[in-house]
Structures are given as structure tokens and as C-alpha cells.
N, C-alpha and C positions, 0 to 999 in steps of 0.2 A: 503495500499500500502506499508505503514511503515513497519510493520512486516512482510510482504514479503520480503523485503529489507532488513531487520534485518536478517531474514533466509538464503537470499541468501549470505549476508557478512561472516555470521557462514561458510557456506557451500563452502567458496571460502578460507576462511584462511587453511593453514596448522595443521593437529592435532600437528605435530612434534614441534612446538613452533618458527618456524623459521619466521622470519618479511617479509613481504611483503610491496613493495611501495604503498603507498597510489593510486597512479593513476593507477597501474595495477590492483589492487584490484577493485578500481571503473570501468574499461573495463571491466574485467570478471563480475563483475555484471548486467552491462548493457548487456552483452551478453545474460546472462542466463534470465533477465527480458524480452528481446525481445524475445528469444525463447521462453517465455510462453505468448507471446502477451500480456505482460502487458507495459504501460507507466512508464518512471522513471522520476523524477526531482531532480537535483543535490542539492537543499535545502533539502529534503526528506534525501537522499543519508547521507549527513553532519550531520543531525538530527539524523539519524540513529547510525552513527557512535559515536557522542556524548552520546548518551544515551546507547549505549553499553560499553562505555568507561566507563562511570559514576557507571554503574553497573556491572563492572569490570570482564566483560566477555571478554573484549580486551582491548591490551594497546596502544593506540594510541600517537606514538611519533612524534608531531609536529615540531620536530626540525629537524628530518631525514625524515619527510614524509614518516613513515612506520607505519605498524599495525601488532601488535602479537595477536593471539589469548592465553588466558590465561588458566591454568589448570581449574580454575572453571568455564570457558567458555566453556572449552571443556564437563565437567561433566554435566553443566546444559543444553547445547545442546543437549546432547547425550539422555539427561531423554524426552525430546522434541520429538524424533525421534519412 
């Protein structure tokens, strides 16, 4: 499930490098998971964000509650498609 959530997180972030509100990202990921008939849990979503941030695929700005994809993350995610 964690890998699916990581994939959905990356899919829901704009390639333009614009930041999105963490709450909005979570909402979109939840909708996508529901469309796929998958359950989700907030703790797994948070763990996925932390892991992607530590691997530098994304940048989580906890002060502003925003998430931004990095160029590294865009490149690595494209390699998996």
C-alpha cells in the first residue's frame, strides 16, 4: 500500500515545481485510492511523505504545510513509468 501511495503522491504533484497544500494533496491521493478501490490510512500517507522527502523526491515545507516535487523526483518518477 505504501508504494501505491508514493506513486499517487508523485502523480498528484505538478511537474512545474509549484507547491501544493499538503491537505489538498492528501485529498487528491485519497480520491485516487478510492477510485482504485484501495483503502488508505493517514499514518501510511504521512510515512510515504517522510520517505519521499528523505529520498529528495519531494520537499515538504512543514512551516507552510506545502509539498513540492523536486527535479530529481520528476526524473526518478519518469524512469518508473
